[in-house]
Biopython code that builds the backbone (N, CA, C, O; Angstrom):
import numpy as np
from Bio.PDB.StructureBuilder import StructureBuilder

atoms = [
    (1, "MET", "N", (39.118, -8.332, 41.971)),
    (1, "MET", "CA", (38.292, -8.762, 40.970)),
    (1, "MET", "C", (38.003, -6.923, 40.579)),
    (1, "MET", "O", (37.421, -6.159, 41.349)),
    (2, "GLU", "N", (38.737, -6.417, 38.827)),
    (2, "GLU", "CA", (38.686, -5.497, 38.513)),
    (2, "GLU", "C", (37.138, -5.138, 38.269)),
    (2, "GLU", "O", (36.568, -6.124, 37.803)),
    (3, "ALA", "N", (36.179, -3.917, 38.455)),
    (3, "ALA", "CA", (34.877, -3.523, 38.032)),
    (3, "ALA", "C", (34.917, -3.432, 36.909)),
    (3, "ALA", "O", (36.062, -3.302, 36.475)),
    (4, "THR", "N", (33.786, -3.443, 35.859)),
    (4, "THR", "CA", (33.724, -3.434, 34.463)),
    (4, "THR", "C", (32.786, -2.205, 34.255)),
    (4, "THR", "O", (31.727, -2.273, 34.878)),
    (5, "ASP", "N", (32.949, -1.295, 33.629)),
    (5, "ASP", "CA", (31.980, -0.790, 33.439)),
    (5, "ASP", "C", (30.649, -1.174, 32.318)),
    (5, "ASP", "O", (30.979, -1.885, 31.368)),
    (6, "THR", "N", (29.768, -0.912, 32.362)),
    (6, "THR", "CA", (28.295, -2.043, 32.134)),
    (6, "THR", "C", (27.747, -0.513, 31.220)),
    (6, "THR", "O", (26.882, -0.832, 30.404)),
    (7, "THR", "N", (27.969, 0.579, 31.199)),
    (7, "THR", "CA", (27.352, 1.741, 30.605)),
    (7, "THR", "C", (26.971, 1.321, 29.476)),
    (7, "THR", "O", (27.776, 0.495, 29.046)),
    (8, "GLU", "N", (25.788, 1.575, 28.528)),
    (8, "GLU", "CA", (25.616, 1.539, 26.865)),
    (8, "GLU", "C", (25.158, 3.090, 26.558)),
    (8, "GLU", "O", (24.144, 3.644, 26.981)),
    (9, "THR", "N", (26.111, 3.605, 25.765)),
    (9, "THR", "CA", (25.571, 4.181, 25.069)),
    (9, "THR", "C", (24.908, 4.522, 23.512)),
    (9, "THR", "O", (25.484, 3.718, 22.780)),
    (10, "PRO", "N", (23.908, 5.391, 22.617)),
    (10, "PRO", "CA", (23.566, 4.898, 21.670)),
    (10, "PRO", "C", (24.414, 4.577, 20.656)),
    (10, "PRO", "O", (24.075, 3.784, 19.778)),
    (11, "GLU", "N", (25.986, 5.356, 20.689)),
    (11, "GLU", "CA", (27.011, 4.791, 19.755)),
    (11, "GLU", "C", (28.007, 3.506, 19.896)),
    (11, "GLU", "O", (28.851, 3.060, 19.119)),
    (12, "SER", "N", (27.473, 2.985, 21.505)),
    (12, "SER", "CA", (28.361, 1.674, 21.835)),
    (12, "SER", "C", (27.707, 0.819, 21.127)),
    (12, "SER", "O", (26.723, 1.271, 20.542)),
    (13, "GLU", "N", (28.020, -0.622, 20.954)),
    (13, "GLU", "CA", (27.763, -1.692, 20.618)),
    (13, "GLU", "C", (27.488, -2.049, 22.196)),
    (13, "GLU", "O", (27.977, -1.666, 23.259)),
    (14, "PRO", "N", (26.436, -2.999, 21.807)),
    (14, "PRO", "CA", (25.830, -3.448, 23.394)),
    (14, "PRO", "C", (26.771, -4.388, 24.029)),
    (14, "PRO", "O", (27.748, -4.738, 23.366)),
    (15, "ARG", "N", (26.584, -4.919, 25.413)),
    (15, "ARG", "CA", (27.824, -5.757, 26.055)),
    (15, "ARG", "C", (27.379, -7.245, 25.097)),
    (15, "ARG", "O", (26.287, -7.684, 24.737)),
    (16, "SER", "N", (29.055, -7.819, 24.875)),
    (16, "SER", "CA", (28.805, -8.889, 24.094)),
    (16, "SER", "C", (27.423, -10.036, 25.131)),
    (16, "SER", "O", (27.162, -10.165, 26.327)),
    (17, "GLY", "N", (26.928, -10.580, 23.965)),
    (17, "GLY", "CA", (25.636, -11.644, 24.373)),
    (17, "GLY", "C", (24.749, -11.767, 23.147)),
    (17, "GLY", "O", (24.894, -11.160, 22.086)),
    (18, "PRO", "N", (23.921, -12.542, 23.422)),
    (18, "PRO", "CA", (22.810, -12.909, 22.275)),
    (18, "PRO", "C", (21.464, -11.765, 22.967)),
    (18, "PRO", "O", (20.359, -12.284, 22.817)),
    (19, "TYR", "N", (21.422, -10.772, 23.461)),
    (19, "TYR", "CA", (20.197, -10.280, 23.878)),
    (19, "TYR", "C", (20.592, -9.345, 24.287)),
    (19, "TYR", "O", (21.605, -9.251, 24.980)),
    (20, "LEU", "N", (19.513, -8.011, 23.769)),
    (20, "LEU", "CA", (19.623, -6.859, 23.768)),
    (20, "LEU", "C", (18.866, -6.317, 24.551)),
    (20, "LEU", "O", (17.934, -7.081, 24.802)),
    (21, "ARG", "N", (18.762, -5.075, 25.237)),
    (21, "ARG", "CA", (18.028, -4.624, 26.166)),
    (21, "ARG", "C", (16.759, -3.778, 25.509)),
    (21, "ARG", "O", (16.830, -3.908, 24.287)),
    (22, "VAL", "N", (15.581, -2.929, 25.899)),
    (22, "VAL", "CA", (14.769, -2.572, 24.674)),
    (22, "VAL", "C", (15.438, -0.746, 24.980)),
    (22, "VAL", "O", (15.413, 0.115, 24.101)),
    (23, "GLY", "N", (15.895, -0.556, 26.173)),
    (23, "GLY", "CA", (16.406, 1.347, 26.186)),
    (23, "GLY", "C", (17.775, 1.019, 25.473)),
    (23, "GLY", "O", (18.483, 2.017, 25.333)),
    (24, "TRP", "N", (18.287, -0.129, 25.003)),
    (24, "TRP", "CA", (19.564, 0.041, 23.782)),
    (24, "TRP", "C", (18.785, 0.262, 22.412)),
    (24, "TRP", "O", (19.132, 1.109, 21.589)),
    (25, "ILE", "N", (17.797, -0.508, 22.269)),
    (25, "ILE", "CA", (17.302, -0.363, 21.008)),
    (25, "ILE", "C", (16.579, 1.114, 20.825)),
    (25, "ILE", "O", (16.647, 1.975, 19.948)),
    (26, "ALA", "N", (15.838, 0.994, 22.099)),
    (26, "ALA", "CA", (15.279, 3.021, 22.017)),
    (26, "ALA", "C", (16.261, 4.040, 21.259)),
    (26, "ALA", "O", (15.992, 4.682, 20.244)),
    (27, "LYS", "N", (17.748, 4.043, 22.157)),
    (27, "LYS", "CA", (18.243, 4.704, 21.935)),
    (27, "LYS", "C", (19.340, 4.626, 20.493)),
    (27, "LYS", "O", (20.045, 5.442, 19.899)),
    (28, "HIS", "N", (19.030, 3.207, 20.349)),
    (28, "HIS", "CA", (20.281, 2.962, 18.801)),
    (28, "HIS", "C", (19.272, 3.808, 17.441)),
    (28, "HIS", "O", (19.712, 4.412, 16.463)),
    (29, "PHE", "N", (17.321, 3.483, 17.978)),
    (29, "PHE", "CA", (16.742, 3.990, 16.661)),
    (29, "PHE", "C", (16.633, 5.644, 17.502)),
    (29, "PHE", "O", (16.028, 6.271, 16.632)),
    (30, "ASP", "N", (16.786, 6.288, 18.243)),
    (30, "ASP", "CA", (16.307, 7.608, 18.486)),
    (30, "ASP", "C", (14.970, 7.345, 18.736)),
    (30, "ASP", "O", (14.335, 8.201, 18.121)),
    (31, "VAL", "N", (14.140, 6.525, 19.381)),
    (31, "VAL", "CA", (12.862, 6.663, 19.377)),
    (31, "VAL", "C", (12.266, 6.151, 20.920)),
    (31, "VAL", "O", (12.517, 4.994, 21.259)),
    (32, "ALA", "N", (11.761, 6.719, 21.507)),
    (32, "ALA", "CA", (11.213, 6.004, 23.187)),
    (32, "ALA", "C", (10.853, 4.837, 23.471)),
    (32, "ALA", "O", (10.137, 4.178, 22.716)),
    (33, "VAL", "N", (11.254, 4.446, 24.500)),
    (33, "VAL", "CA", (11.236, 3.065, 24.809)),
    (33, "VAL", "C", (9.870, 2.644, 24.767)),
    (33, "VAL", "O", (9.575, 1.959, 23.787)),
    (34, "SER", "N", (8.889, 2.910, 25.662)),
    (34, "SER", "CA", (7.474, 3.141, 25.186)),
    (34, "SER", "C", (7.145, 2.376, 23.466)),
    (34, "SER", "O", (6.506, 1.328, 23.370)),
    (35, "THR", "N", (7.558, 2.924, 22.558)),
    (35, "THR", "CA", (7.653, 2.841, 21.124)),
    (35, "THR", "C", (8.396, 1.417, 20.770)),
    (35, "THR", "O", (7.998, 0.909, 19.721)),
    (36, "VAL", "N", (9.254, 0.808, 21.370)),
    (36, "VAL", "CA", (9.847, -0.377, 21.198)),
    (36, "VAL", "C", (9.304, -1.354, 22.157)),
    (36, "VAL", "O", (9.480, -2.569, 22.065)),
    (37, "TYR", "N", (8.354, -0.512, 23.470)),
    (37, "TYR", "CA", (7.222, -2.200, 23.947)),
    (37, "TYR", "C", (5.896, -2.223, 23.036)),
    (37, "TYR", "O", (4.954, -3.013, 23.105)),
    (38, "ALA", "N", (6.093, -1.091, 22.125)),
    (38, "ALA", "CA", (4.616, -0.960, 21.345)),
    (38, "ALA", "C", (5.166, -2.082, 20.210)),
    (38, "ALA", "O", (4.380, -3.012, 20.027)),
    (39, "LEU", "N", (6.293, -2.111, 19.500)),
    (39, "LEU", "CA", (6.567, -3.166, 18.638)),
    (39, "LEU", "C", (6.504, -4.713, 19.189)),
    (39, "LEU", "O", (5.859, -5.704, 18.848)),
    (40, "ILE", "N", (7.305, -4.495, 20.020)),
    (40, "ILE", "CA", (6.695, -5.980, 20.659)),
    (40, "ILE", "C", (5.589, -6.154, 21.037)),
    (40, "ILE", "O", (5.039, -7.022, 20.359)),
    (41, "GLU", "N", (4.970, -5.751, 21.801)),
    (41, "GLU", "CA", (3.148, -5.985, 21.869)),
    (41, "GLU", "C", (2.879, -6.073, 20.825)),
    (41, "GLU", "O", (2.316, -7.166, 20.761)),
    (42, "ALA", "N", (2.889, -5.622, 19.820)),
    (42, "ALA", "CA", (2.619, -5.859, 18.530)),
    (42, "ALA", "C", (2.919, -6.841, 17.883)),
    (42, "ALA", "O", (2.080, -7.339, 17.132)),
    (43, "GLY", "N", (4.241, -7.396, 18.008)),
    (43, "GLY", "CA", (4.463, -9.022, 17.662)),
    (43, "GLY", "C", (5.573, -8.397, 16.261)),
    (43, "GLY", "O", (6.008, -9.185, 15.421)),
    (44, "THR", "N", (5.807, -7.310, 16.236)),
    (44, "THR", "CA", (6.813, -6.687, 14.906)),
    (44, "THR", "C", (8.229, -7.033, 15.340)),
    (44, "THR", "O", (9.080, -7.322, 14.498)),
    (45, "LEU", "N", (8.583, -6.999, 17.070)),
    (45, "LEU", "CA", (10.174, -7.012, 16.748)),
    (45, "LEU", "C", (10.283, -8.273, 18.210)),
    (45, "LEU", "O", (10.195, -7.878, 19.372)),
    (46, "PRO", "N", (10.440, -9.450, 17.930)),
    (46, "PRO", "CA", (10.245, -10.534, 19.012)),
    (46, "PRO", "C", (10.888, -10.224, 20.043)),
    (46, "PRO", "O", (11.822, -9.424, 19.988)),
    (47, "ALA", "N", (10.485, -10.826, 21.200)),
    (47, "ALA", "CA", (11.128, -10.596, 22.625)),
    (47, "ALA", "C", (10.895, -11.717, 23.407)),
    (47, "ALA", "O", (10.008, -12.545, 23.199)),
    (48, "ILE", "N", (11.756, -11.733, 24.367)),
    (48, "ILE", "CA", (11.223, -13.005, 25.695)),
    (48, "ILE", "C", (11.693, -11.833, 27.298)),
    (48, "ILE", "O", (12.492, -10.940, 27.579)),
    (49, "ALA", "N", (10.560, -12.628, 27.949)),
    (49, "ALA", "CA", (10.516, -12.150, 29.220)),
    (49, "ALA", "C", (11.435, -13.220, 30.318)),
    (49, "ALA", "O", (11.483, -14.443, 30.456)),
    (50, "ILE", "N", (12.095, -12.079, 30.975)),
    (50, "ILE", "CA", (13.180, -12.385, 31.555)),
    (50, "ILE", "C", (12.568, -12.293, 33.458)),
    (50, "ILE", "O", (12.004, -11.309, 33.937)),
    (51, "GLY", "N", (12.827, -13.332, 34.068)),
    (51, "GLY", "CA", (12.478, -13.193, 35.493)),
    (51, "GLY", "C", (11.133, -13.324, 35.824)),
    (51, "GLY", "O", (10.348, -12.793, 35.039)),
    (52, "THR", "N", (10.676, -13.894, 36.783)),
    (52, "THR", "CA", (9.418, -14.090, 37.196)),
    (52, "THR", "C", (9.294, -12.899, 38.537)),
    (52, "THR", "O", (10.040, -11.923, 38.610)),
    (53, "GLY", "N", (8.223, -13.207, 39.524)),
    (53, "GLY", "CA", (7.768, -12.802, 40.420)),
    (53, "GLY", "C", (7.389, -11.819, 40.294)),
    (53, "GLY", "O", (6.936, -11.421, 39.221)),
    (54, "ALA", "N", (7.478, -10.885, 41.705)),
    (54, "ALA", "CA", (6.740, -9.432, 42.088)),
    (54, "ALA", "C", (6.889, -8.292, 41.064)),
    (54, "ALA", "O", (5.996, -7.598, 40.579)),
    (55, "LYS", "N", (8.445, -8.248, 40.804)),
    (55, "LYS", "CA", (9.139, -7.342, 39.943)),
    (55, "LYS", "C", (8.295, -8.076, 38.453)),
    (55, "LYS", "O", (7.834, -9.218, 38.465)),
    (56, "LYS", "N", (8.247, -7.349, 37.513)),
    (56, "LYS", "CA", (7.788, -6.900, 36.472)),
    (56, "LYS", "C", (8.985, -7.919, 35.806)),
    (56, "LYS", "O", (9.986, -8.070, 36.506)),
    (57, "ALA", "N", (8.944, -8.562, 34.611)),
    (57, "ALA", "CA", (9.754, -9.661, 34.320)),
    (57, "ALA", "C", (10.053, -8.425, 32.984)),
    (57, "ALA", "O", (9.190, -7.660, 32.556)),
    (58, "ALA", "N", (11.782, -8.511, 32.412)),
    (58, "ALA", "CA", (12.355, -7.828, 31.891)),
    (58, "ALA", "C", (12.369, -8.463, 30.043)),
    (58, "ALA", "O", (12.474, -9.670, 29.825)),
    (59, "LEU", "N", (12.270, -7.616, 29.091)),
    (59, "LEU", "CA", (12.243, -8.141, 28.162)),
    (59, "LEU", "C", (13.119, -7.925, 27.420)),
    (59, "LEU", "O", (13.768, -6.892, 27.587)),
    (60, "ARG", "N", (13.471, -8.901, 26.247)),
    (60, "ARG", "CA", (15.244, -8.593, 25.713)),
    (60, "ARG", "C", (14.565, -9.407, 24.637)),
    (60, "ARG", "O", (13.596, -10.164, 24.594)),
    (61, "VAL", "N", (15.837, -8.754, 23.433)),
    (61, "VAL", "CA", (15.444, -9.088, 22.192)),
    (61, "VAL", "C", (16.775, -9.576, 21.691)),
    (61, "VAL", "O", (17.892, -9.099, 21.895)),
    (62, "HIS", "N", (16.310, -10.950, 20.779)),
    (62, "HIS", "CA", (17.793, -11.517, 20.428)),
    (62, "HIS", "C", (18.408, -10.821, 19.423)),
    (62, "HIS", "O", (17.684, -10.208, 18.639)),
    (63, "ARG", "N", (19.780, -10.784, 19.264)),
    (63, "ARG", "CA", (20.323, -9.500, 18.530)),
    (63, "ARG", "C", (20.078, -10.025, 17.113)),
    (63, "ARG", "O", (20.107, -9.223, 16.180)),
    (64, "ASP", "N", (19.871, -11.144, 16.925)),
    (64, "ASP", "CA", (19.482, -11.807, 15.655)),
    (64, "ASP", "C", (17.948, -11.070, 14.869)),
    (64, "ASP", "O", (17.814, -10.500, 13.787)),
    (65, "ASP", "N", (17.002, -11.375, 15.907)),
    (65, "ASP", "CA", (15.530, -10.568, 16.041)),
    (65, "ASP", "C", (15.691, -9.036, 15.665)),
    (65, "ASP", "O", (14.796, -8.518, 14.996)),
    (66, "PHE", "N", (16.854, -8.239, 16.084)),
    (66, "PHE", "CA", (16.882, -6.666, 16.113)),
    (66, "PHE", "C", (17.446, -6.489, 14.710)),
    (66, "PHE", "O", (16.876, -5.902, 13.790)),
    (67, "GLU", "N", (18.762, -7.132, 14.662)),
    (67, "GLU", "CA", (19.304, -6.817, 13.481)),
    (67, "GLU", "C", (17.953, -7.591, 12.049)),
    (67, "GLU", "O", (17.753, -6.950, 11.017)),
    (68, "ALA", "N", (17.411, -8.613, 12.245)),
    (68, "ALA", "CA", (16.609, -8.937, 10.777)),
    (68, "ALA", "C", (15.232, -7.409, 10.823)),
    (68, "ALA", "O", (14.963, -6.675, 9.872)),
    (69, "TYR", "N", (14.694, -7.365, 12.057)),
    (69, "TYR", "CA", (14.246, -5.902, 12.341)),
    (69, "TYR", "C", (14.387, -4.973, 11.162)),
    (69, "TYR", "O", (13.665, -4.665, 10.214)),
    (70, "GLU", "N", (16.076, -4.510, 11.749)),
    (70, "GLU", "CA", (16.442, -3.373, 11.101)),
    (70, "GLU", "C", (16.527, -3.460, 9.461)),
    (70, "GLU", "O", (16.445, -2.531, 8.657)),
    (71, "LEU", "N", (16.748, -5.084, 9.174)),
    (71, "LEU", "CA", (16.935, -4.747, 7.810)),
    (71, "LEU", "C", (16.095, -4.672, 7.099)),
    (71, "LEU", "O", (16.190, -4.082, 6.023)),
    (72, "ARG", "N", (14.657, -5.469, 7.669)),
    (72, "ARG", "CA", (13.481, -4.977, 7.301)),
    (72, "ARG", "C", (13.488, -3.838, 7.110)),
    (72, "ARG", "O", (13.428, -3.364, 5.976)),
    (73, "LEU", "N", (13.553, -3.232, 8.041)),
    (73, "LEU", "CA", (13.238, -1.282, 7.926)),
    (73, "LEU", "C", (14.129, -0.817, 7.031)),
    (73, "LEU", "O", (13.682, 0.221, 6.541)),
    (74, "ARG", "N", (15.274, -1.127, 6.550)),
    (74, "ARG", "CA", (16.305, -0.478, 5.103)),
    (74, "ARG", "C", (15.680, -1.040, 3.792)),
    (74, "ARG", "O", (15.984, -0.859, 2.613)),
    (75, "LYS", "N", (14.877, -1.650, 4.281)),
    (75, "LYS", "CA", (13.901, -2.619, 2.753)),
    (75, "LYS", "C", (12.512, -2.058, 2.130)),
    (75, "LYS", "O", (11.826, -2.258, 1.128)),
    (76, "THR", "N", (12.484, -1.205, 3.342)),
    (76, "THR", "CA", (10.901, -0.950, 3.099)),
    (76, "THR", "C", (10.873, 0.243, 2.940)),
    (76, "THR", "O", (11.397, 1.085, 3.670)),
    (77, "PRO", "N", (10.098, 0.465, 1.719)),
    (77, "PRO", "CA", (10.368, 1.767, 0.933)),
    (77, "PRO", "C", (9.745, 3.134, 1.612)),
    (77, "PRO", "O", (8.588, 3.131, 2.032)),
    (78, "GLN", "N", (10.281, 3.879, 1.665)),
    (78, "GLN", "CA", (9.818, 5.360, 2.015)),
    (78, "GLN", "C", (9.038, 6.203, 1.285)),
    (78, "GLN", "O", (9.551, 6.502, 0.206)),
    (79, "PRO", "N", (7.646, 6.839, 1.569)),
    (79, "PRO", "CA", (7.172, 7.294, 0.843)),
    (79, "PRO", "C", (8.039, 9.020, 0.726)),
    (79, "PRO", "O", (8.720, 9.718, 1.478)),
    (80, "ALA", "N", (7.438, 9.118, -0.853)),
    (80, "ALA", "CA", (8.179, 10.201, -1.177)),
    (80, "ALA", "C", (7.403, 11.493, -0.723)),
    (80, "ALA", "O", (6.192, 11.711, -0.681)),
    (81, "ASP", "N", (8.650, 12.405, -0.344)),
    (81, "ASP", "CA", (8.621, 13.648, -0.224)),
    (81, "ASP", "C", (8.180, 14.948, -1.325)),
    (81, "ASP", "O", (8.582, 15.537, -2.328)),
    (82, "SER", "N", (7.200, 14.915, -0.470)),
    (82, "SER", "CA", (5.858, 15.657, -1.568)),
    (82, "SER", "C", (6.309, 17.307, -1.401)),
    (82, "SER", "O", (5.760, 18.143, -2.119)),
    (83, "SER", "N", (7.169, 17.640, -0.571)),
    (83, "SER", "CA", (8.126, 18.966, -0.665)),
    (83, "SER", "C", (9.026, 19.502, -1.411)),
    (83, "SER", "O", (9.327, 20.658, -1.710)),
    (84, "ALA", "N", (9.568, 18.030, -1.770)),
    (84, "ALA", "CA", (10.560, 18.395, -2.777)),
    (84, "ALA", "C", (10.162, 18.530, -4.594)),
    (84, "ALA", "O", (10.949, 18.373, -5.527)),
    (85, "ALA", "N", (8.695, 18.864, -4.659)),
    (85, "ALA", "CA", (8.471, 19.278, -5.786)),
    (85, "ALA", "C", (8.451, 20.413, -6.489)),
    (85, "ALA", "O", (8.150, 20.394, -7.683)),
]
sb = StructureBuilder()
sb.init_structure("model")
sb.init_model(0)
sb.init_chain("A")
sb.init_seg("    ")
for serial, (resi, resn, name, xyz) in enumerate(atoms, 1):
    if name == "N":
        sb.init_residue(resn, " ", resi, " ")
    sb.init_atom(name, np.array(xyz, "f"), 0.0, 1.0, " ", f" {name:<3s}", serial, name[0])
structure = sb.get_structure()
């Protein structure tokens, strides 16, 4: 069986599947991973916890929720640049 490369880069699409990793989302938006966790904690970006036990559960964001969040960002009016005067 041939090994597959699972490396994700900011420019690449995540592996196929409905759930995205927090790290990929952070790279996509060029923000810290802690920023994505803060969005999840605030309820701004829905996520699910995968795994139980002694190790902390991994959080994943459904692709549809990610796309809806990204669309909301695009629709949010940006503040005017006061230095343009």
